[in-house]
N, C-alpha and C positions, 0 to 999 in steps of 0.2 A: 625572723625580722617581717616585719611588714615588706611588699612588694612595692615597687615604686621605679623610675627611672633611674637606670644604671648610673648616669652623668651626675646624677645630685645623691649619690650614694659618699659618705666620707671617706676618705681617706683611710681612718682608723677599721673600717669595716675587715673583718675577719675574711680566711678564704673559705670560712663554710658560708658565709650570708651570702659571698658572690656564689657559690653554689647552689644552693637556695633560691636565689635570683635565677639560676640559668633554668632549674627544674621550673619554677612557679612560670617563667616566661613559654616554656613548651607547654608548658597545661593550657595556660589562656591562650597559647597559638591553636594548639589542636580544638580545644572550645568555639574558639572564634570560627575556624573552618567550618565545624560542625552546624553551627547557626546559619553561617552562610549558604550552605548547600540545602539543610532543608529550608529554610525560607524560600531560596528557589524554587525548590520543588511543591511548596506549598503554594507559592505566586501560579505558578504551571498549572496546579490542582485546579486552580479557582478559575484559572482564567477558560479552561476548557471546559469546564461545566457550565461555566457561564455562556459559552460560542455555542454549544451544542455542537450538532454533527454538520452544518451548513458547510462549512468553511474543509473540511477533513480531506477531501480530496482535491484539494488546490494545490497546484505548485509548489505555492508559500503559503503553509497552512498555520493553523491557528499557533503551533509550536514553535516554528520560525516567527510568529510575531511576540510570543515571549521571549524569545532566544535575543530578538533585535533590543529588547527592553529590558531584560537584565545584562547583555553586554555593553548596553547605553549607559548604563547605573556603573557598573562595576570600569569601565574602561577597558574591556577586551574583546576580543574578536567573537563572531557570533558561534563561530566552531566551539571554542572554548567556554561562552555561556552554556551551547547547548547541551557540552558534557555535564559541566554543574549542576544545569537542572536534572538532567538524568540521574545523577548519584540522589541528587535529593529526593527525588519519586521515588526511586528505587527506595530507598532507607521509611522512606514514608510509608509505599503501599507493600514491600515484600521484607523487610528488615527492620520491624520498630524497635526491637530489644538491643538490636546493633547499634538503633539510630541511639538509645536512652545511653549505652556506655559511651558513644563518641561523644556523647554533649557531657560527658565527666572529665574528659581530657586524660584519658587513661591509654589510649589507641591513637596511632599516626593515621592520617586518611589514607597513606602509601597498604598500611593494612585491610584498612575499610574497602578502597577503590580494589585490591584484588579479590577480596571478598564477593565482592560486588559481583565483576568480571566470571571467575570461577566457577558462581552459582547461577548463572544466567538461564540453564536450560532445565531449571527445576519449574515445573510449571503447577504440580500438585499443591492445596492451598496446604495439605495438612504436612505433608514434608517438608513446605517450605518453614512452617511454625516451627518444626521440629528442628531445622538446620537453624534456624533462626537464633534460637536459644542455647543452644550448643554452641554455636561458636562465636556469642555474644558473652558465655561463660567463661573462655579460653583465649580470646583475642588479645586481650592486656599482656597476656605474654610472648607474644608475637614481635613485637617493636623490633627486637634484633635482629630477626632471621635475614637471610639473604633473599633474594629475589627467587631463587632455585626453592632453597627452603620452605620458602611462604607457598608458592605453589604446591607443593607435595604436601603440606599439613591443612590447606585448605580443599583438595583433592581427595585429601584421606578423610575426611568427614563427607564429602558427597558422594565418594566411591559407596562408604557404608548407607548412606540413606537412599541414594539412585546413582546406580551404575552408570545408567545412559546417559546420564546429567553431568558423567565427568566430559570435562574440554578437554580434545584430542589432538595435538598439530596435525594440520594437513600435510598433504605433499607439498615437497617444498614449490614445486609447478607455480603452484596457488600464491606464492610470497615474492614471483621477478617482479621488478620494478627497475627504473631509472629516475632519480632524483638529480635535483641542482640546489646551490644555495649561494647565495654571494658569500666571498672570502675577502672584501675587501681588495685596499690597492689597484682596485680594476680587472680583479680574479674571480674565479668561480668556483667551487668543488662540484664536482662530478662523481656518482656514485651510484651502486644499483645492485642487482640480482637479477642476468639474462638465462636462458637457456645455452648450454654450453654450444650447441649449433651453433646460434646466433652467435656467441662469445668468440669464438672460433671464427668465424666469415667479421666478425669487428674487428679483430686481432689483427686478422692479414692485409683487410682492405686499408687500415691505418699505417701499416708497414709500406704498402704499395704509394699510399700518397707520398707517405714520410721519403721513400726512396726516388719519388718525381722528380727533384730538384739537382741539379749540379754537381760535381764535388767543390766546388767552392762556395755554397752556400755557407754560411757562418753560424747555423744553427746545429746544434747538437741532437741526436736522435731522438730522444725524450722530446724537447722541445719541437720538433717537426710532427711528431706522432701528436703532440696537443695542440698543435694547429691543424693539423688535419681533421683533427673532428669540426674544428667550424669548416673547413674547407666543404668535408661531406655535408653537414646540415646546407651549406649555401648550392650543393647538386655540382658542385664541380669535380673535373675529371682528374687533376693534378694540384700540387702546391704554387706557388708565384714564387719562384728560385730567390733569394735575397742577395744573390752575389753581385745584381748591379753591373756583370759583365754585358757590355750593348752585343756580344755573340754568342751570349750563353744559350745552348740547346733549348733550355728548358723554358720557352718564352711563355708570355700571356696569352699568346694564339691558344697554347695548349689547355687552357683551363677553361671550364666551361662555363658556360653564360649564367650559372647560380640557380636556384630557385624564385618561389613566390614569397618566400616568407620575408616579412618585414619587421624592424626594430627601429625603435627611435629612442637617438639620445638626445640630450637636448646641452645646448656650449652657449657661449657668448661668444660674439663676432671677436672681440679681443683674442681670444682662446684660440681661434682658429687661424686669428692673424697672425698669432704670434706675440700680439705687443703683450699678452696676458699669459701666467701661468695655474690662472683657476680652474680648474677640475669641472671638468664635464660630467653627466649625470646621465647612467643608464636604466630605468624606473625599475625597481625589485632588487637592483645591483650594486647601488651606489655609486661612489665616484670613479672615474675613468682620470688617469691621468693625463695631462695637456697635450703631451708628447702622443700619446695614442692615438686621442683623438683627429689629432692634426692628418696621422697618418692614415688615418679610417676614412678623413675627411678627403684624401685623395680618391677612393675609390667608391664613395658613395655621394647620395645626392644631399645639398645642403639646401635646405628654404629657410628662407628670414622668416621671424615668427613679423605679424603687420601691427603695427604701434596701433596698441587700447584706442587714441584717441581717434582715429581714421575711421575706430567700427562704431556703425550705427544700426539700427533696428532694421532686420529685411524682411522683405515679404517670404508670406509662406511658412510651411513648418520645418522644414529641412535647413540647418544652415549651409553657408558656403563654406569653401575648402579653407577659405582665409579665417572666418569666424572659428568654426570646427578646430583647425590649429592652432587657433589663439586659447580656445577653452582647456583645448588636452596641455597643453603646455603649461598654462596656469595653474591647472588644477593637478594634474601628473596622476592621481588616483580618482577609485571611488569618492567619494563626496559624506557616505553615509558614517556614521560614529565607527572608528576603531576597525575601518575596513581598507585596505592598502591593495585591492585588485588593481592592476596598470591600465593606463588612458587605455593600452589598444585594445582593450577587450571591455571597455565600459561603453555605453551608452550615453547621448548627449541627453538631458533631459531640459524641459521648460518647467522650472521651480513653480511658475503659476500656468498651469496649461496653457497651449495653443487653443484657441485663439484668443482668450482671454488674456494671457499673458506673450508679450511680443517674443521675437526669434532676435533676441538683445544678448549681448555679452552677461550684461547686469540680471538675465532672466535663465541663463543657461549654465548647467554645472553637468558634471560626469556624476553617473551612476551607475554601478556593474549590474548586470541583469537582472540578479536576484533582488537587489536593494529597490530597481528600478522597477518592478514587481510589486514591492512591497509599499514601496509609496504609492503606488497609481490605484491597487486593489485595497489599502488599509489604511485609507485617508480617509476624512469626514469625523464626525462627531464622533468621541471615543476611540480614534485611530490617531496614527501621525500626520503630521504637519510638517511643513519647511517655510523658512522665510529666508531670502537672500539679501542680502546687502550689497552696496557699490564696490566695495574691496573684495567681492567674492566669499565674503564668509558666509555659510551657513548656520541659521541659528533650527535646531529639529526640536519639535515637542512631540513627548512621548504619549500613550495613550493613558496616562496617570496624571498627564500638564507639568510633569518637569522637562527644563530646556536643557539642553545640550546643543554646544558649539564646534564647528569644524571649521579650520583656515586652508585655502588653500594650497596645496603641497608645494608650488613655486614659490611661495612665500620662504620655507625652513631652506630651499637650498640657493635660492637667487633671486632675494629679496628685493632689488634694485631692477629688476625685469617685470615685478609685479605692479600693475598701475590700477590705480580705482577708476573702474570705466565710469561712465555718464550715471547719475541717477535719473531712474526712470516711474514716471507716475503708473503703478499698476491701479485696475479696474476693482472695483468693487463687489464686482458680480461674485457669487460663490460657484466655486468649481462642482458641477455637476457628479454626483456618484451614482446613479440608479444605471443598472445593466451594466454596471464594471465588472461583476462576476463572470460575466458572461465570456468576458475576453481572457481570463486567465487560464493558462494552460492545468491540466488536471492530471492526477497521477493515474496509475493504473488501479493501484491499491491504495487502500490508507497507510499513514506511516504504523499505525497501530497492528494493520494486519501485514504488511510488509514484514514486521519485525516477527510479527508470532510466525510467519510463512520462514523466515530464514530458522530459527530456531527449531519448527518441526524437521526441517531439512537436516539441521545437525544432529538432532535425535536420532532422526533414521538411520542415519550411517552408525551409528553408536549401537544401535539395537542390531543392526544388520550383521555388524561385526563380534558383539556378544552374543549373537542367536538370542536373542531374548524378543516374546512377543508382544509387537507394540501394545496390546491391548491391556497387557501386566505389566509395564515395566514401571509405572509411576509408585508402583506397590511393592515392587521385587526389592531385597534389600539384601543385601551381602554381610555376613557376618563379621566383622574385626576385632580387632584388637582397639582399644585407645592408640590412638599415634603418639610415637615418642617427641612430643612435642611442648 
């Protein structure tokens, strides 16, 4: 039957009709992904050709500008936009035969992305053309393969064409990391991979802190170890005992003075006083229960946010502490499109640059350092521009002329706290752009050179392990039977 919206299909349609619709939807989805990636790649290709080499060593280079534009259009982060641009360029420049197959809807993006990554070390154009043709001919049968089997299938072909280009898992030490993520209800998940010696020290330290309270502490050992992570991060030498006994030997005096790390929690005055159970907000981690915030307030510095009606234009470039605090609480995160970098690491930006625009809440917003540099150095004709309104809304105009809007983060969590600030009349004098490139931080190597250097290093390790002469490795072949996939 003809494809259509499933909700409009008659109840009398057969099971076969439904299965046809399922398959058709899958095919259309694959084609749509291919079209999107290839369009992103072509846009980047065009922008890079138009820009030339002038900005290739800028910290925020031509690629970043395109990623910002693609991210704005798709409503995704710059990291995800950059990944999609990369996949599109790889298909256009290195794997045109695979791209053609992808556009027919017979292969999943999962398979295509694995092929692009596992073949990333092949540099010889003839070998690239060969493996592109061979993989394009077989990849449609790989959609059902598991993750590990898919790796084996791609590597089989890479090994036959260019043994030094097989991507080998490096030492586990290279994968050490610590990650944090919000888990809801005022909690967060912590995981990672440490060196065994560091993990042993960390484990003993948590045990020691957990044992620093008296026997009447109501928490379990597991709970005390969890609390010990926070105490350790604050530079404390022991935990505050929870027994509340006046003669407890584990007195607060035994606790260290803490470190210099500061976090910001936004709450209403009614929550702190107990008149309301409205949660507070820990930017980046979500809501904190009211009782948790009230307990935290007993050992934290509480600062009221100034009434916006009292804010006026200030002299000088740097805003006062009160004005800066209001802007950070109003915006909560970077105000560029689809960026959630928190206020603590964001700059306060003048929408109309100072001194042409005043230091006033209706002309100030938060931008992370990356997007602050993007806005500052990629502005003017053919670049980005922004306009701020009294309610804090920012309207961004992209180099293509498309407009997008962002609202202050506070409107989502505390709409009653976000007040429209005074309307201001901004001067019409155009923003100067000459000489700005001289202030842009630069890279030691261009993005392209940096990528090529990493690939050379990875190939060199493979060649050394295989005993291959680097001068011969691009044309060296190992002869294998056809893989069993």
